[in-house]
C-alpha atoms as one frame of an Amber mdcrd trajectory, in Angstrom:
protein
  11.420  10.215 -10.925  10.927  13.767  -9.780  12.779  15.310  -6.860   9.511
  15.494  -4.860   8.971  11.754  -5.392  12.470  11.000  -4.139  11.979  13.161
  -1.056   8.623  11.517  -0.359  10.069   8.022  -0.867  12.855   8.911   1.548
  10.308  10.110   4.116   8.310   6.885   3.733  11.472   4.831   4.145  12.430
   6.787   7.272   8.953   6.327   8.756   8.949   2.580   8.071  12.399   2.231
   9.661  11.135   4.168  12.688   8.079   1.923  13.045  10.206  -1.214  12.792
  12.641   0.125  15.398   9.789   0.675  17.892   8.825  -2.997  17.961  11.521
  -4.250  20.384  10.448  -1.640  22.963   6.772  -2.578  22.753   4.832  -5.528
  24.093   1.944  -4.855  21.735   0.981  -7.725  19.430   2.993  -7.802  16.231
   0.896  -6.664  13.293   2.132  -6.083   9.783   2.686  -2.514   8.672   0.264
  -1.425   5.991   1.111   1.372   3.632  -1.086   3.009   1.032   0.617   4.911
  -1.767  -1.494   7.786  -3.087  -0.897  10.210  -5.922  -2.185  11.473  -9.252
  -2.199   9.483 -12.493   1.265   8.788 -13.813   3.014   9.723 -10.564   4.548
   6.277 -10.151   2.366   4.927  -7.318   2.591   1.327  -8.502   6.320   1.557
  -9.130   6.954   3.007  -5.671   4.678   0.454  -3.997   6.432  -2.437  -5.765
   9.854  -1.076  -4.821   8.845  -0.626  -1.180   7.411  -4.146  -1.072  10.522
  -5.580  -2.678  12.880  -3.662  -0.392  11.084  -4.597   2.828  10.031  -8.104
   1.792   6.378  -7.168   1.984   3.434  -8.176  -0.172   2.338  -5.733  -2.850
  -1.422  -5.726  -3.372  -2.551  -3.867  -6.486  -6.199  -3.060  -5.732  -6.803
  -1.685  -9.231  -5.622  -4.957 -10.788  -7.867  -6.951  -8.440 -10.930  -4.864
  -9.307 -10.071  -4.990 -13.032  -9.773  -8.795 -12.866 -13.075  -9.103 -11.013
 -14.765  -6.858 -13.573 -13.452  -8.999 -16.445 -14.749 -12.152 -14.730 -18.123
 -10.543 -14.075 -17.827 -10.866 -10.297 -20.128  -8.540  -8.404 -19.510  -7.999
  -4.714 -22.115  -5.950  -2.927 -21.800  -4.983   0.700 -25.046  -5.662   2.628
 -25.222  -1.971   3.595 -25.744  -0.967  -0.035 -28.451  -3.564  -0.716 -30.875
  -1.611   1.502 -31.259   1.147  -1.082
Protein backbone atom coordinates (compact mmCIF):
# COMPACT_ATOMS: atom_id res chain seq x y z
CA UNK A 1 0.00 0.00 0.00
CA UNK A 2 1.16 3.50 -0.74
CA UNK A 3 1.49 6.21 1.90
CA UNK A 4 -1.42 8.14 0.31
CA UNK A 5 -3.63 5.04 0.60
CA UNK A 6 -2.76 4.68 4.27
CA UNK A 7 -3.52 8.34 4.95
CA UNK A 8 -6.82 8.07 3.08
CA UNK A 9 -7.75 4.86 4.91
CA UNK A 10 -6.99 6.59 8.19
CA UNK A 11 -9.20 9.53 7.21
CA UNK A 12 -12.04 7.16 6.27
CA UNK A 13 -11.66 5.34 9.58
CA UNK A 14 -11.72 8.63 11.49
CA UNK A 15 -14.83 9.78 9.63
CA UNK A 16 -16.66 6.50 10.27
CA UNK A 17 -15.77 6.66 13.98
CA UNK A 18 -17.07 10.24 14.07
CA UNK A 19 -20.36 9.26 12.42
CA UNK A 20 -20.84 6.36 14.83
CA UNK A 21 -20.11 8.62 17.82
CA UNK A 22 -22.84 11.07 16.73
CA UNK A 23 -25.60 8.47 16.98
CA UNK A 24 -26.16 8.59 20.77
CA UNK A 25 -26.69 12.37 20.60
CA UNK A 26 -29.25 12.13 17.80
CA UNK A 27 -32.87 11.04 17.76
CA UNK A 28 -32.81 10.55 14.00
CA UNK A 29 -33.75 7.08 12.77
CA UNK A 30 -30.83 4.69 12.68
CA UNK A 31 -29.71 4.06 9.12
CA UNK A 32 -26.67 2.09 8.07
CA UNK A 33 -23.62 4.03 6.96
CA UNK A 34 -22.86 3.57 3.29
CA UNK A 35 -19.39 4.08 1.95
CA UNK A 36 -18.22 4.06 -1.65
CA UNK A 37 -14.54 3.48 -2.30
CA UNK A 38 -13.32 5.18 -5.47
CA UNK A 39 -9.94 5.16 -7.17
CA UNK A 40 -8.06 4.24 -10.32
CA UNK A 41 -7.41 0.70 -11.54
CA UNK A 42 -5.07 -1.23 -9.29
CA UNK A 43 -5.35 1.23 -6.40
CA UNK A 44 -6.73 -1.38 -4.02
CA UNK A 45 -10.38 -0.28 -3.88
CA UNK A 46 -11.71 -3.80 -3.37
CA UNK A 47 -9.06 -4.63 -0.79
CA UNK A 48 -9.80 -1.46 1.19
CA UNK A 49 -13.56 -1.98 0.95
CA UNK A 50 -13.25 -5.58 2.18
CA UNK A 51 -11.01 -4.52 5.06
CA UNK A 52 -13.38 -1.72 6.09
CA UNK A 53 -16.35 -4.10 5.95
CA UNK A 54 -14.49 -6.71 7.96
CA UNK A 55 -13.29 -4.21 10.55
CA UNK A 56 -16.70 -2.60 11.10
CA UNK A 57 -18.78 -5.75 10.64
CA UNK A 58 -20.45 -4.32 7.57
CA UNK A 59 -21.53 -5.95 4.33
CA UNK A 60 -19.21 -5.59 1.36
CA UNK A 61 -21.08 -5.30 -1.93
CA UNK A 62 -18.88 -5.65 -5.00
CA UNK A 63 -20.93 -3.96 -7.73
CA UNK A 64 -18.49 -5.01 -10.46
CA UNK A 65 -18.86 -8.67 -9.47
CA UNK A 66 -22.66 -8.35 -9.47
CA UNK A 67 -22.71 -6.80 -12.95
CA UNK A 68 -20.18 -9.37 -14.23
CA UNK A 69 -22.35 -12.21 -12.87
CA UNK A 70 -25.48 -10.75 -14.44
CA UNK A 71 -23.69 -10.36 -17.77
CA UNK A 72 -22.57 -14.01 -17.68
CA UNK A 73 -26.15 -15.12 -16.95
CA UNK A 74 -27.52 -12.93 -19.73
CA UNK A 75 -29.67 -10.86 -17.38
CA UNK A 76 -30.70 -7.52 -18.83
CA UNK A 77 -32.10 -4.90 -16.50
CA UNK A 78 -33.41 -1.79 -18.18
CA UNK A 79 -34.71 1.17 -16.24
CA UNK A 80 -38.07 2.39 -17.62
CA UNK A 81 -36.54 5.84 -18.23
CA UNK A 82 -34.20 4.41 -20.87
CA UNK A 83 -36.91 2.45 -22.70
CA UNK A 84 -38.41 5.73 -23.98
CA UNK A 85 -35.55 6.27 -26.41
